[in-house]
GUGU-297001 format. One line per field, with one value per residue (C-alpha): x, y, z; residue in one letter. Coordinates in nm, 4 decimals, m for minus. Example, Ala and Ser with C-alpha at 12.3 -4.5 7.8 and 13.67 -1.06 7.14 Angstrom:
residues 2
u = [1.2300/1.3670]
v = [m0.4500/m0.1060]
w = [0.7800/0.7140]
type = [a/s]
This chain:
residues 509
u = [m3.6034/m3.5986/m3.7974/m3.6287/m3.7194/m3.3755/m3.2853/m3.0536/m3.1891/m3.1508/m2.8874/m2.6740/m2.7116/m2.5991/m2.3026/m2.1948/m2.1931/m1.9813/m1.7365/m1.7235/m1.6223/m1.3695/m1.2067/m1.0837/m0.8614/m0.6648/m0.5843/m0.3831/m0.0580/0.0611/m0.1342/m0.0964/m0.3654/m0.4747/m0.6984/m0.9314/m1.0226/m1.1678/m1.3337/m1.4889/m1.6479/m1.7825/m1.9349/m2.0943/m2.2476/m2.3871/m2.5238/m2.6951/m2.8393/m3.1829/m3.1783/m3.4626/m3.3395/m3.4780/m3.2713/m2.9371/m2.8470/m2.8462/m2.6357/m2.3809/m2.3533/m2.2888/m2.0152/m1.8594/m1.8872/m1.6834/m1.4261/m1.3629/m1.4223/m1.1339/m0.9220/m0.9298/m0.9833/m0.6338/m0.7889/m0.8690/m0.4966/m0.4721/m0.7814/m0.7115/m0.3352/m0.2353/m0.5590/m0.5925/m0.9387/m1.1004/m1.1668/m1.5478/m1.5227/m1.2418/m1.4431/m1.7523/m1.5621/m1.4013/m1.7431/m1.8778/m1.5778/m1.6251/m2.0027/m1.9588/m1.7157/m1.9564/m2.2108/m2.0092/m2.0693/m2.4216/m2.4982/m2.3267/m2.5443/m2.8516/m2.7631/m2.7069/m3.0632/m3.2054/m3.0461/m3.1246/m3.3860/m3.3234/m3.1082/m2.8638/m2.8402/m2.7676/m2.4803/m2.2967/m2.3600/m2.1784/m1.8169/m1.9087/m2.0923/m1.8071/m1.5395/m1.7564/m1.8030/m1.4253/m1.3688/m1.6267/m1.4795/m1.1412/m1.2404/m1.5604/m1.4984/m1.1216/m1.1266/m1.0184/m0.8405/m0.7637/m0.8385/m0.8934/m0.9015/m0.6701/m0.3921/m0.3813/m0.2524/0.0792/0.2135/m0.0540/m0.0840/m0.2693/0.0147/0.1331/m0.2015/m0.1374/0.0879/m0.1783/m0.5102/m0.4184/m0.5564/m0.9212/m0.8713/m0.7156/m1.0088/m1.2437/m1.0650/m1.0942/m1.4641/m1.5305/m1.3473/m1.5550/m1.8752/m1.7884/m1.6877/m2.0133/m2.2057/m2.0369/m2.1334/m2.4982/m2.5118/m2.3613/m2.6132/m2.8952/m2.7671/m2.8752/m2.6206/m2.5020/m2.1479/m2.2221/m2.0343/m1.7201/m1.7363/m1.7817/m1.4985/m1.2628/m1.3543/m1.2923/m0.9349/m0.8513/m0.7185/m0.4991/m0.3529/m0.2877/m0.1139/0.1867/0.2942/0.2211/0.4773/0.7523/0.6937/0.9110/0.7194/1.0154/1.3899/1.6430/1.9276/2.2697/2.3984/2.2363/2.1665/2.3037/2.0809/2.0522/1.7114/1.7015/1.4434/1.4531/1.1876/1.0760/0.7908/0.4712/0.4058/0.7120/0.7355/0.5753/0.6944/0.9190/1.1466/1.2346/1.2744/1.6479/1.7124/1.5224/1.7230/2.0502/1.9511/1.8848/2.2067/2.4017/2.2442/2.3346/2.7056/2.8908/2.6324/2.6995/2.8717/2.5382/2.3553/2.0355/1.9694/1.6074/1.4501/1.0856/0.7642/0.8033/1.1495/1.2177/0.9277/0.9367/0.7753/1.0000/1.0476/1.1907/1.4060/1.6705/1.9659/1.9128/1.8518/2.1674/2.3716/2.2358/2.3063/2.6685/2.7186/2.5373/2.7413/3.0609/2.9836/2.7782/2.4758/2.1023/1.8899/1.5139/1.3141/0.9637/0.8979/0.5896/0.5784/0.4330/0.3863/0.1556/m0.0369/m0.1137/m0.3793/m0.5567/m0.4779/m0.3770/m0.1024/m0.1266/0.0489/0.1335/0.2642/0.5615/0.8909/1.1916/1.5063/1.8299/2.1609/2.2094/1.8604/1.5578/1.1920/0.9203/0.6272/0.3074/0.0855/m0.2450/m0.4346/m0.4803/m0.5841/m0.9156/m0.8765/m0.5028/m0.4105/m0.7331/m1.0607/m1.3849/m1.6575/m1.3804/m1.6042/m1.8163/m1.5617/m1.2525/m1.2150/m1.4797/m1.2256/m0.8493/m0.8695/m1.0195/m0.7301/m0.4203/m0.0885/m0.0433/m0.4037/m0.4566/m0.2797/m0.4142/m0.3911/m0.1223/m0.2051/m0.2952/m0.0260/0.3211/0.6562/0.8469/1.1368/1.4864/1.7317/2.0836/1.9662/1.6834/1.3085/1.1411/0.7798/0.7181/0.4169/0.3475/0.1790/m0.1325/m0.1063/0.0719/m0.2584/m0.4253/m0.3618/m0.4650/m0.3105/0.0253/0.0131/m0.0795/0.1854/0.4638/0.4971/0.8472/0.9891/1.2999/1.1856/0.9359/0.9798/0.7222/0.7614/0.5341/0.5034/0.3151/0.3839/0.0198/m0.0839/0.1395/0.1958/m0.1070/m0.1366/m0.1841/0.1865/0.2182/m0.0929/0.0560/0.3750/0.1719/m0.0027/0.3360/0.4327/0.1228/0.2060/0.5586/0.4050/0.1532/0.4189/0.7088/0.9281/1.1497/0.9898/1.2016/0.9913/1.1121/0.9246/0.9700/0.9383/0.8802/0.8518/1.1370/1.1955/1.3272/1.0768/1.1751/0.9775/0.8070/0.6636/0.9066/1.0745/1.4501/1.5504/1.3717/1.4548/1.3084/1.0066/1.0308/1.4070/1.6450/1.7888/1.9542/1.8560/2.1378/2.1566/2.1087/1.8069/1.7811/1.6200/1.3904/1.2602/0.9313/0.5681/0.3220/m0.0223/m0.1760/0.0352/m0.0979/m0.4637/m0.5093/m0.8441/m1.0406/m1.0642/m1.2001/m1.4453/m1.5715/m1.6283/m1.8163/m2.0317/m2.1174/m2.2077/m2.4266/m2.5864/m2.6671/m2.8171/m3.0360/m3.1528/m3.2404/m3.4265/m3.6332/m3.6948/m3.8147/m4.0681/m4.2036/m4.1836]
v = [m0.6522/m0.8926/m1.2137/m1.5524/m1.7607/m1.9190/m1.9315/m2.2128/m2.4910/m2.3846/m2.6458/m2.5634/m2.1908/m2.2301/m2.4523/m2.2117/m1.9228/m2.1243/m2.2122/m1.8478/m1.7475/m2.0294/m1.9252/m1.6081/m1.8112/m1.9252/m1.5621/m1.5316/m1.6883/m1.9589/m1.9982/m1.6433/m1.6924/m1.3292/m1.3314/m1.5712/m1.2862/m1.0973/m1.4130/m1.4742/m1.1296/m1.1722/m1.5043/m1.3510/m1.0720/m1.3192/m1.5575/m1.2831/m1.1029/m1.2608/m1.3025/m1.1176/m0.8406/m1.0098/m1.3224/m1.1527/m1.2101/m1.5830/m1.5406/m1.3262/m1.5827/m1.8597/m1.6560/m1.5923/m1.9594/m2.0467/m1.7741/m1.8279/m2.2014/m2.2378/m1.9398/m1.9690/m2.3408/m2.3411/m2.2309/m2.6008/m2.6692/m2.4201/m2.5531/m2.9253/m2.9672/m2.7047/m2.6303/m2.9800/m3.0181/m3.3335/m3.3673/m3.3235/m3.0172/m2.8642/m2.9200/m2.7670/m2.4613/m2.4163/m2.4306/m2.1720/m1.9485/m1.9730/m1.9318/m1.6274/m1.4613/m1.5353/m1.3126/m1.0078/m1.0527/m1.1699/m0.8407/m0.6521/m0.8244/m0.7559/m0.3844/m0.4226/m0.5444/m0.2748/0.0048/m0.1389/0.0504/m0.0997/m0.3537/m0.0770/0.0440/m0.3069/m0.3334/m0.0101/m0.0391/m0.3736/m0.2446/m0.0083/m0.2790/m0.5275/m0.2880/m0.1564/m0.5153/m0.5642/m0.2446/m0.3287/m0.6770/m0.5161/m0.3414/m0.4928/m0.7267/m0.6470/m0.7085/m0.9827/m0.8038/m1.1225/m1.2135/m0.8628/m0.9169/m0.6214/m0.8127/m1.0569/m0.7711/m0.7454/m0.9377/m0.8167/m0.5254/m0.3041/m0.3168/0.0423/0.1718/0.0366/0.3244/0.5680/0.4218/0.1184/m0.2326/m0.1218/0.1092/m0.1707/m0.3963/m0.1205/m0.1023/m0.4797/m0.4792/m0.1796/m0.3481/m0.6632/m0.4579/m0.2629/m0.5799/m0.7455/m0.4326/m0.4364/m0.8014/m0.7308/m0.4318/m0.6383/m0.9191/m0.6699/m0.5983/m0.2383/m0.1245/0.1529/0.2349/0.1477/m0.1878/m0.0265/0.2649/0.0324/m0.1892/0.1101/0.2232/m0.1296/m0.1417/0.2193/0.1420/m0.1325/0.0945/0.3850/0.1535/0.1262/0.4930/0.4954/0.2197/0.4560/0.6960/0.6736/0.7803/0.7342/0.7630/0.5090/0.6302/0.5302/0.3497/0.0086/m0.1505/m0.4988/m0.7480/m1.1080/m1.2613/m1.5814/m1.8481/m2.0928/m2.3416/m2.4097/m2.6665/m2.5087/m2.8021/m2.7207/m2.3433/m2.2635/m2.5726/m2.4673/m2.7672/m2.6404/m2.2664/m2.2759/m2.4825/m2.2297/m1.9360/m2.1227/m2.2042/m1.8412/m1.7244/m1.9954/m1.8983/m1.5336/m1.6074/m1.4919/m1.2206/m0.9666/m0.7445/m0.6740/m0.3464/m0.5288/m0.8763/m0.9882/m1.2615/m1.3548/m1.3159/m1.4298/m1.5676/m1.5000/m1.7056/m1.5728/m1.2555/m0.9498/m0.9301/m1.2847/m1.2326/m1.0161/m1.2577/m1.3260/m0.9576/m0.8614/m1.1099/m0.9778/m0.6197/m0.7081/m0.8677/m0.5859/m0.3190/m0.5031/m0.4959/m0.1758/m0.3521/m0.3803/m0.6866/m0.6676/m0.9522/m1.0569/m1.1011/m1.1130/m0.7941/m0.7971/m0.4966/m0.2232/m0.0548/0.3128/0.2947/m0.0091/0.0809/m0.2755/m0.5293/m0.6967/m0.8956/m0.7535/m0.9365/m0.7118/m0.6414/m0.4821/m0.3133/m0.4279/m0.2557/0.0459/0.1908/0.2108/0.1203/m0.1275/m0.1993/m0.3561/m0.5301/m0.3511/m0.5899/m0.9126/m1.2465/m1.3668/m1.6939/m1.7030/m1.3957/m1.3172/m1.5020/m1.3173/m1.3919/m1.5316/m1.5855/m1.8370/m1.9952/m2.0526/m2.4206/m2.5536/m2.7009/m2.6815/m2.4280/m2.1717/m2.2160/m2.1863/m2.0727/m1.6940/m1.6247/m1.3494/m1.0583/m0.7044/m0.4727/m0.2090/0.1632/0.3295/0.5963/0.4417/0.5890/0.4489/0.2212/0.3652/0.1189/0.2350/0.5938/0.4940/0.5254/0.1898/0.0798/m0.2751/m0.4987/m0.8296/m1.1227/m1.0303/m0.6581/m0.6364/m0.7316/m0.3985/m0.1541/0.1732/0.0791/0.0137/0.3195/0.5612/0.4224/0.4271/0.8006/0.9132/0.5619/0.4469/0.0875/m0.1594/m0.4769/m0.7466/m1.0616/m1.3624/m1.7206/m1.8944/m2.2366/m2.2224/m2.2923/m2.5882/m2.6763/m2.4802/m2.1878/m1.9361/m1.8419/m1.7865/m1.5685/m1.3828/m1.3135/m1.1770/m0.9368/m0.8073/m0.7591/m0.5467/m0.3290/m0.2777/m0.1767/0.0623/0.2377/0.2014/0.0782/m0.2200/m0.4738/m0.7189/m1.0154/m1.2485/m1.5686/m1.8785/m2.1333/m1.9355/m1.7393/m1.5177/m1.2713/m0.9366/m0.7420/m0.4344/m0.1135/m0.2554/m0.5496/m0.8013/m1.0691/m1.0219/m1.3007/m1.5659/m1.8585/m2.2045/m2.3014/m2.5506/m2.5212/m2.3634/m2.0821/m1.7405/m1.4839/m1.2358/m0.9400/m0.5653/m0.3386/0.0284/0.3051/0.5267/0.8798/1.0198/0.9128/0.7612/0.9167/0.6195/0.6866/1.0431/0.9705/0.5985/0.4653/0.7889/0.8905/0.5452/0.5548/0.8997/0.7746/0.4725/0.7022/0.9133/0.6078/0.4614/0.7997/0.8359/0.4868/0.5651/0.8889/0.7071/0.4419/0.7076/0.8918/0.5726/0.5185/0.8741/0.9252]
w = [m5.4744/m5.7714/m5.7488/m5.7124/m6.0144/m6.0340/m5.6677/m5.5662/m5.3452/m4.9827/m4.8969/m5.2019/m5.1339/m4.7721/m4.8569/m5.1296/m4.8813/m4.6379/m4.9168/m5.0274/m4.6758/m4.6492/m4.9775/m4.8103/m4.5763/m4.8804/m4.9610/m4.6389/m4.5220/m4.5694/m4.8961/m5.0368/m5.3028/m5.2726/m5.5854/m5.4008/m5.1680/m5.4619/m5.5954/m5.2543/m5.2446/m5.5972/m5.4956/m5.1866/m5.3961/m5.6468/m5.3849/m5.1847/m5.4874/m5.4471/m5.0692/m4.9018/m4.6718/m4.3618/m4.4370/m4.4894/m4.1225/m4.1962/m4.5091/m4.3275/m4.0495/m4.3014/m4.4721/m4.1302/m4.0423/m4.3500/m4.2944/m3.9245/m3.9322/m4.1776/m4.0744/m3.6933/m3.6373/m3.4852/m3.1563/m3.1077/m3.0676/m2.7820/m2.6079/m2.6483/m2.6688/m2.4137/m2.2305/m2.0824/m2.2348/m2.3764/m2.7485/m2.7260/m2.5004/m2.7092/m3.0278/m2.8687/m2.7458/m3.0868/m3.2489/m3.0043/m3.0781/m3.4547/m3.4353/m3.2122/m3.4523/m3.7378/m3.5658/m3.6723/m4.0477/m3.9635/m3.7899/m4.0711/m4.3292/m4.1140/m4.1281/m4.5005/m4.5389/m4.3130/m4.5159/m4.8585/m5.0557/m5.4034/m5.5861/m5.6791/m5.3188/m5.1973/m5.4414/m5.3664/m4.9935/m4.9691/m4.9352/m4.6507/m4.4590/m4.5012/m4.3750/m4.0913/m3.9732/m3.9701/m3.7765/m3.5090/m3.4704/m3.4074/m3.0852/m2.9430/m2.6454/m2.6559/m3.0324/m3.2699/m3.5589/m3.7509/m4.1137/m4.2471/m4.6219/m4.6824/m4.5035/m4.7951/m5.0112/m4.8275/m5.1289/m5.3705/m5.6138/m5.3614/m5.1059/m5.1826/m5.0544/m4.7027/m4.5804/m4.7010/m4.5865/m4.3765/m4.3853/m4.3592/m4.6541/m4.8575/m4.7659/m4.8812/m5.2162/m5.2559/m5.1686/m5.3942/m5.6825/m5.6366/m5.6253/m5.9399/m6.1248/m6.0284/m6.1243/m6.4636/m6.5054/m6.4165/m6.6515/m6.9334/m6.8778/m6.9136/m7.2675/m7.2429/m7.5005/m7.2705/m7.1678/m6.8065/m6.8032/m6.9442/m6.6990/m6.4018/m6.5209/m6.5498/m6.1994/m6.0683/m6.1970/m6.1037/m5.7499/m5.8915/m6.1591/m5.9219/m5.6728/m5.9031/m5.8864/m5.5122/m5.4740/m5.5891/m5.2983/m4.9877/m4.6780/m4.4472/m4.4818/m4.3659/m4.1527/m4.2862/m3.9773/m3.9150/m3.5782/m3.5246/m3.3455/m3.2360/m3.1596/m2.9536/m3.0368/m2.7453/m2.8670/m2.5097/m2.5057/m2.3799/m2.1479/m1.9338/m1.9714/m1.6353/m1.4472/m1.1535/m1.2099/m1.5595/m1.4937/m1.4307/m1.7442/m1.9559/m1.8230/m1.8699/m2.2266/m2.3162/m2.1520/m2.3349/m2.6667/m2.6051/m2.5523/m2.8599/m2.9389/m2.6636/m2.9190/m3.0907/m3.0366/m2.9433/m2.8079/m2.8124/m2.6024/m2.6710/m2.4700/m2.1057/m2.1838/m1.8144/m1.6774/m1.3220/m1.1850/m1.1906/m0.8091/m0.8142/m1.1224/m0.9529/m0.9853/m1.3563/m1.4326/m1.2403/m1.4389/m1.7679/m1.6587/m1.5839/m1.9255/m2.1051/m1.9239/m2.0056/m2.3791/m2.3986/m2.5382/m2.4648/m2.3972/m2.4376/m2.2920/m2.2022/m1.8306/m1.6057/m1.3972/m1.0478/m0.8238/m0.7080/m0.9877/m0.9312/m1.2000/m1.0532/m0.6907/m0.6113/m0.6664/m1.0037/m1.2755/m1.6178/m1.9234/m1.9851/m2.1552/m1.9924/m2.1196/m1.9562/m2.0251/m2.2497/m2.2313/m2.0112/m1.9948/m1.9087/m2.1372/m1.9992/m2.2529/m2.3116/m2.5406/m2.3464/m2.4979/m2.3500/m2.1555/m2.2301/m2.0228/m1.8433/m1.7929/m1.8728/m1.6149/m1.3973/m1.0937/m1.2853/m1.5202/m1.3051/m1.2207/m1.4584/m1.7023/m1.7360/m2.0192/m1.7803/m1.5367/m1.7566/m1.6025/m1.5978/m1.6995/m1.4408/m1.6089/m1.5981/m1.9022/m1.8910/m1.8880/m2.2171/m2.1948/m2.1728/m2.2658/m2.5591/m2.4769/m2.4981/m2.6525/m2.7271/m2.7638/m2.9976/m2.9372/m2.9859/m2.9563/m2.8378/m2.8898/m2.7205/m2.8941/m3.0903/m3.0133/m3.3472/m3.5115/m3.4192/m3.7065/m3.5415/m3.2072/m3.3714/m3.5970/m3.3174/m3.0846/m3.3431/m3.3953/m3.3178/m3.3164/m3.4979/m3.5407/m3.3935/m3.1911/m3.1304/m2.9229/m2.8961/m2.7785/m3.0575/m2.9082/m2.7965/m3.1568/m3.2360/m3.5996/m3.7226/m3.9614/m3.6774/m3.6347/m4.0098/m4.0118/m3.7137/m3.9081/m4.1992/m3.9612/m3.8452/m4.2083/m4.2690/m3.9676/m4.1067/m4.4401/m4.2816/m4.0708/m4.3177/m4.0368/m3.9739/m3.7428/m3.5459/m3.4363/m3.1615/m3.0816/m2.8690/m3.1495/m3.4697/m3.6732/m3.5520/m3.8345/m3.9551/m4.1661/m4.3663/m4.4100/m4.7197/m4.5281/m4.6752/m4.4637/m4.4973/m4.2592/m4.0597/m3.8320/m3.8976/m3.6890/m3.4017/m3.3744/m3.1263/m3.3355/m3.3275/m3.5888/m3.6344/m3.8679/m3.9092/m3.9227/m4.0103/m3.8067/m4.0123/m3.9793/m4.0943/m4.0788/m4.3230/m4.3839/m4.2035/m3.8942/m3.8849/m3.9494/m3.8760/m4.0014/m3.9452/m4.3140/m4.3988/m4.1080/m4.2057/m4.5593/m4.4251/m4.2148/m4.5156/m4.7226/m4.4479/m4.3866/m4.7571/m4.7620/m4.4626/m4.6268/m4.9496/m4.7502/m4.5744/m4.9004/m5.0714/m4.7933/m4.7969/m5.1717]
type = [m/p/d/r/p/r/a/l/p/a/l/v/h/n/l/a/l/i/l/a/g/a/a/q/t/l/s/f/s/p/f/y/l/w/p/l/g/l/v/s/l/l/a/v/l/h/l/t/k/r/t/a/s/e/k/l/f/r/d/g/w/l/v/g/l/g/l/f/g/s/g/t/s/w/v/y/v/s/i/h/d/y/g/m/t/s/v/p/v/a/a/a/l/t/l/v/f/v/a/g/l/a/l/f/p/a/l/g/f/w/l/w/g/k/l/t/s/s/a/a/t/r/l/w/l/f/p/a/v/w/v/l/t/d/w/v/r/g/f/l/f/t/g/f/p/w/l/y/l/g/t/s/q/v/d/g/p/l/a/p/w/a/p/v/i/g/v/h/g/v/t/l/l/l/a/a/s/a/t/l/l/y/g/a/f/v/a/y/r/q/r/s/g/s/k/e/p/a/v/l/l/c/l/a/v/l/p/w/l/t/a/w/p/l/g/s/l/n/w/t/e/r/e/p/r/p/i/s/f/a/a/m/q/g/n/i/p/q/q/i/k/w/e/p/a/h/l/r/d/q/l/v/q/y/l/t/m/t/e/g/y/w/d/r/d/l/i/l/w/p/e/t/a/i/p/v/p/s/p/d/a/g/p/i/v/d/r/i/e/e/k/a/a/e/h/g/t/t/l/l/t/g/i/p/w/f/g/y/s/e/e/l/q/r/e/t/f/h/n/s/m/t/v/i/g/d/g/d/g/f/y/h/k/q/k/l/v/p/f/g/e/y/v/p/l/e/v/w/l/r/g/l/i/g/f/f/d/l/p/m/s/s/f/s/p/g/p/a/e/q/a/l/l/s/i/g/g/r/s/v/n/a/f/i/c/y/e/i/a/y/p/d/f/v/a/a/g/s/r/g/t/d/y/l/v/t/v/s/n/d/a/w/f/g/n/s/i/a/p/l/q/h/l/q/l/a/r/m/r/a/l/e/t/s/r/f/v/l/r/g/t/n/n/g/v/t/a/l/i/d/e/h/g/q/v/l/q/s/a/p/r/f/e/v/a/v/l/s/g/e/l/y/p/v/k/g/a/t/p/f/m/r/w/q/s/w/p/v/l/v/l/l/g/l/i/l/g/a/a/k/w/l/k/r/k/s/r/t/g]
């Protein structure tokens, strides 16, 4: 590795890495400054150029601290405002959360150092390590598939690549572009007089140039007859949502909002809009069934399900959605939110602080194999809350669907950037699957997203509102729906394998 004659002072170096990570947050919603994602990667490459391999773990952790400290600080709102937790404890838990997430890039950078055999190897290995870190973070410990840099391209020039290679593939293209640009800069600084800088520069812009013709391809085909819908946004305050004294008022509010919209093909209520377990919800469900049968429509709503689980061999709660009226089906949420819907290490943590004893935090995950919902003769896949953030989960489950529905209750995050980031994730899933996505939420953002990932309609946040319009069923499948992230993962494996081989060869040769 090169020596460090011009290394930055340690404090400046560390702060610069944190700022480089934080810059990525500005590439996402609600800021949409997607070029900063590329700038961030270039800065990381430059700052780590002279870092000794054994210290890359530290550098990766600092980058992660900046990224997650700025991009997921909204978890404080959930812990403090709605988790009945004091300011010092909420701040401490938020710091632990951010520091824990930062371990993912730290471990990725540690691997980066372990596989590096030369300055050139370190450079071209960077994109593979970055994307591998993202992928591992998406499934380990239930996964946290948030802030993937490729998501920032939903409004960027690389968006047409998403239906082909998915968000991890788009992230790989971004990281590869940054690496090639930095390589061109290094080669130019060496003043070798070769064509290497020009070649690297051309390779860096190639994905961006080829994205334009990809954008003209239609992976799915709209059907001519639209489906009319009305999505109810009740804006129920989180503080009263599970209070028995307010349950009747909530149900009356949703029924009142729905009056005048029973002629729609689909009526959507958000996550746990019926805030009572399914066995106790008979009267309200019966009333909805009568109205739906009278008008030949379908109502899809979130509801806690309680009953005997054949899979778990016991009675359990599920966070679920049910079809009422013209259709059939129950969907039980599979990807549960830690602490919000279940408590890890429950035996030790329950009762310590209010955050570990939130209402309805004893859900069990639904079975992996569940039938698609039938709504008005259409096959629909439903996703609850942050399930829509999982790219491969959504793509694999959306085969044979006509459109997608996702419901959420983002009131947990108050007036933070989390709900807007959440909406952007839903937009990326629409882009990857080339399907309309109808998103219903308690207090925003309720929205209709087209098959190109663009928001066609949305309801204002923090208001009682009804979003009414039309969506189109589509037929066909994108390459990403067929293959998910496997082509990208195979490529990563080949790159890492080649790096390991070169490392071994350098030691023996």
